[in-house]
C-alpha positions in Angstrom: -69.1 -41.0 13.1 -68.3 -44.6 12.8 -64.9 -45.3 14.4 -64.0 -48.0 11.9 -64.8 -45.5 9.0 -62.4 -43.0 10.7 -59.7 -45.6 11.0 -59.9 -46.8 7.5 -60.2 -43.2 6.2 -56.9 -42.3 7.7 -55.3 -45.4 6.3 -56.2 -44.5 2.6 -59.1 -46.9 2.2 -61.3 -43.9 1.4 -58.8 -42.3 -1.0 -59.0 -42.0 -4.7 -56.6 -40.2 -7.1 -57.1 -36.6 -8.2 -54.2 -34.7 -6.7 -53.3 -33.6 -10.2 -56.2 -31.3 -11.1 -54.8 -31.1 -14.6 -57.8 -29.2 -16.1 -56.9 -26.2 -14.2 -53.2 -26.4 -14.6 -52.8 -26.1 -10.8 -51.2 -28.2 -8.2 -53.2 -29.4 -5.1 -52.0 -30.4 -1.6 -53.6 -33.6 -0.4 -53.8 -35.2 2.9 -54.9 -38.6 4.3 -58.5 -39.4 3.7 -61.1 -38.1 6.1 -64.9 -38.2 5.4 -67.4 -35.6 6.3 -70.4 -36.3 8.6 -72.6 -33.9 6.6 -75.6 -35.1 4.8 -75.1 -35.4 1.0 -75.9 -32.3 -0.9 -79.1 -32.0 -3.0 -77.3 -32.9 -6.3 -76.5 -36.4 -4.9 -80.1 -37.5 -5.5 -80.3 -40.3 -7.9 -80.9 -39.5 -11.6 -82.1 -42.6 -13.5 -82.0 -43.6 -17.1 -82.6 -46.7 -19.0 -85.1 -49.4 -18.1 -85.0 -52.9 -16.5 -85.0 -54.6 -13.2 -81.2 -54.3 -12.6 -79.1 -51.3 -12.2 -75.6 -49.8 -12.2 -75.2 -46.7 -10.1 -72.1 -44.5 -10.6 -71.3 -42.8 -7.4 -68.8 -40.3 -5.8 -68.4 -39.7 -2.1 -66.6 -37.4 0.2 -63.1 -38.2 1.4 -60.2 -36.2 2.3 -59.0 -34.4 0.2 -60.7 -35.0 -3.2 -63.1 -37.9 -3.0 -63.6 -41.4 -4.5 -65.5 -42.6 -7.6 -67.0 -46.2 -7.8 -69.9 -48.2 -9.1 -72.6 -50.1 -7.1 -74.7 -52.6 -8.9 -77.6 -55.1 -8.2 -81.3 -55.8 -8.6 -83.7 -53.0 -8.1 -85.3 -53.1 -4.6 -82.5 -55.3 -3.1 -79.9 -53.6 -0.8 -76.4 -54.0 -2.3 -73.7 -55.8 -0.4 -70.0 -55.2 -0.4 -69.5 -57.6 -3.3 -71.8 -55.3 -5.3 -69.2 -52.5 -5.3 -66.3 -52.0 -7.7 -63.7 -49.2 -7.7 -60.0 -48.6 -7.9 -57.9 -47.6 -4.8 -54.5 -48.2 -3.3 -54.1 -51.6 -1.7 -54.2 -52.1 2.0 -54.2 -49.9 5.1 -50.8 -48.3 4.7 -51.0 -44.5 4.1 -47.6 -44.8 2.5 -49.1 -46.7 -0.3 -51.4 -43.9 -1.3 -48.5 -41.3 -0.9 -46.4 -43.4 -3.3 -49.2 -43.7 -5.8 -48.9 -40.0 -6.5 -45.5 -40.7 -8.0 -45.4 -44.3 -9.2 -48.0 -47.0 -9.7 -48.8 -49.0 -6.6 -50.7 -52.3 -6.0 -54.5 -51.7 -6.0 -57.7 -52.9 -4.5 -60.8 -53.0 -6.8 -63.7 -53.6 -4.5 -65.6 -52.0 -1.6 -64.0 -49.4 0.6 -65.3 -48.2 3.9 -68.0 -45.6 3.4 -69.1 -46.7 -0.2 -72.6 -47.9 0.9 -73.3 -45.1 3.4 -75.5 -42.4 1.7 -74.4 -39.7 4.1 -71.0 -39.5 2.3 -72.4 -39.6 -1.2 -71.9 -36.3 -3.3 -73.3 -37.4 -6.6 -74.8 -40.4 -8.3 -76.1 -41.6 -11.7 -78.2 -44.8 -11.9 -78.7 -46.7 -15.2 -81.4 -49.4 -15.3 -80.6 -52.5 -17.5 -82.1 -55.9 -18.5 -80.9 -59.1 -16.8 -78.9 -59.9 -20.0 -77.1 -56.5 -20.0 -76.5 -56.8 -16.2 -74.9 -60.2 -16.5 -72.7 -59.1 -19.4 -71.5 -55.9 -17.6 -70.9 -57.7 -14.3 -68.7 -60.2 -16.2 -66.7 -57.2 -17.7 -66.3 -55.6 -14.3 -64.9 -58.9 -12.9 -62.4 -59.1 -15.7 -61.5 -55.4 -15.2 -61.0 -56.0 -11.6 -58.7 -59.0 -12.2 -56.4 -57.1 -14.6 -56.4 -53.6 -12.8 -53.6 -54.5 -10.5 -52.1 -51.0 -9.9 -53.4 -47.5 -8.9 -51.8 -44.4 -10.1 -52.9 -40.8 -9.8 -51.6 -40.1 -13.3 -51.8 -43.3 -15.3 -55.0 -45.1 -14.0 -57.1 -43.7 -11.2 -60.6 -44.4 -10.0 -62.3 -42.2 -12.5 -60.5 -44.0 -15.3 -61.6 -47.3 -13.9 -65.2 -46.2 -13.8 -65.0 -44.6 -17.3 -64.0 -48.0 -18.7 -67.2 -49.6 -17.2 -69.3 -46.7 -18.6 -67.8 -47.1 -22.1 -68.4 -50.8 -22.0 -72.1 -50.1 -21.4 -72.2 -47.7 -24.2 -72.4 -44.6 -22.1 -70.4 -41.4 -22.4 -67.8 -40.4 -19.9 -66.2 -37.1 -19.1 -63.3 -36.2 -21.4 -60.8 -36.1 -18.5 -60.3 -38.5 -15.7 -58.1 -35.9 -13.8 -61.1 -34.1 -12.1 -62.9 -34.3 -8.8 -65.0 -37.4 -8.4 -68.1 -35.4 -7.7 -67.6 -33.4 -10.9 -66.9 -36.6 -12.8 -70.0 -38.4 -11.8 -72.3 -35.2 -12.1 -70.9 -34.5 -15.6 -71.4 -38.2 -16.6 -75.0 -38.0 -15.5 -75.6 -34.8 -17.5 -74.0 -35.9 -20.7 -75.9 -39.1 -20.7 -79.4 -37.6 -19.9 -79.9 -35.0 -22.5 -77.4 -32.2 -21.5 -74.7 -32.2 -24.2 -73.6 -28.7 -23.1 -72.3 -30.2 -19.9 -69.2 -31.3 -21.8 -68.1 -27.8 -22.2 -68.8 -27.0 -18.5 -66.2 -29.5 -17.2 -63.3 -27.2 -16.5 -65.5 -24.5 -14.9 -67.3 -27.0 -12.7 -63.9 -28.5 -11.6 -62.6 -25.0 -10.7 -65.8 -24.3 -8.7 -65.4 -27.6 -6.8 -61.8 -26.6 -5.8 -63.3 -23.8 -3.7 -66.2 -25.9 -2.2 -65.7 -25.7 1.6 -67.5 -29.0 2.2 -66.0 -31.1 -0.6 -63.9 -32.9 1.9 -63.5 -33.4 5.7 -61.5 -30.3 6.6 -64.5 -28.0 7.2 -66.0 -30.6 9.6 -62.7 -30.9 11.5 -62.5 -27.1 11.8 -66.0 -27.1 13.2 -65.3 -29.8 15.7 -67.5 -32.4 14.2 -64.7 -34.8 13.5 -62.6 -35.9 16.5 -58.9 -35.0 16.6 -58.1 -38.7 17.1 -59.1 -39.4 13.5 -55.5 -38.9 12.4 -53.6 -42.1 11.5 -52.4 -44.2 14.3 -48.8 -43.3 15.4 -48.9 -40.1 13.4 -49.1 -36.6 14.8 -50.7 -35.4 11.6 -52.0 -36.9 8.4 -49.5 -37.6 5.7 -49.3 -34.9 3.0 -48.4 -34.9 -0.6 -47.8 -31.7 -2.3 -48.0 -31.8 -6.2 -46.4 -28.9 -8.0 -47.8 -27.0 -11.0 -48.6 -29.3 -13.8 -49.5 -28.8 -17.5 -52.9 -29.1 -19.1 -52.9 -32.5 -20.8 -54.3 -33.0 -24.3 -54.4 -36.7 -23.9 -57.9 -38.3 -24.3 -59.3 -40.0 -21.2 -58.9 -43.4 -22.9 -55.1 -42.9 -22.9 -55.0 -43.5 -19.1 -56.8 -46.8 -19.3 -54.7 -47.7 -22.4 -51.6 -47.3 -20.3 -53.0 -49.5 -17.7 -54.4 -52.3 -20.0 -51.4 -52.4 -22.4 -49.2 -55.5 -22.0 
């Protein structure tokens, strides 16, 4: 395990919002981010649609406790760099920023976070091939979205909502809720855009199933001794915790989250 990755994980760089698993009507206790050293599961294999020499790949990856959703883009055959990653996360290395974001909007980062380009942490992915013209147009939109997405909030605008905006701009469908696990979000997006419309009705059941997945975050690896105890945040005896109580099922469409963020 990369020491730098552990350090950034415990400082919220690997975090993304989904403490409110609203589709199930349940609360979720979340801790500081911690990735798993497991190889990605079989369903993280790339599924591709579209045609062209450029791509946008929607990804989810492991982190402690619910994961992170982001997009990687570039030219086919060329390894992506940090500048080819876009996603929404709390700003900086202070765990308190992530904790606060479960209650009020906090300043955000919109680019690469530690672990994004390491396949061993990937849990799901969906690649779309596009022409050079489509690529340039979408990258320009992403840069505009990054510039105006100045806050991160579990409830109002999270990493799933950020990625959903990119998908919608490209003419793709996105899951009906952004308050779900990143792995479920990306897997469902892949299915509904590749000839599996029934997947839209499986969102709730798949999210409930993911809640009981023992390897969806780093806890199983810690218990197995595969992650060192010193991965806890510096100066902290244990990772910071946020406990979210019972919440109601929301009838708001997914776009309402981004609408709240983008309104003047």
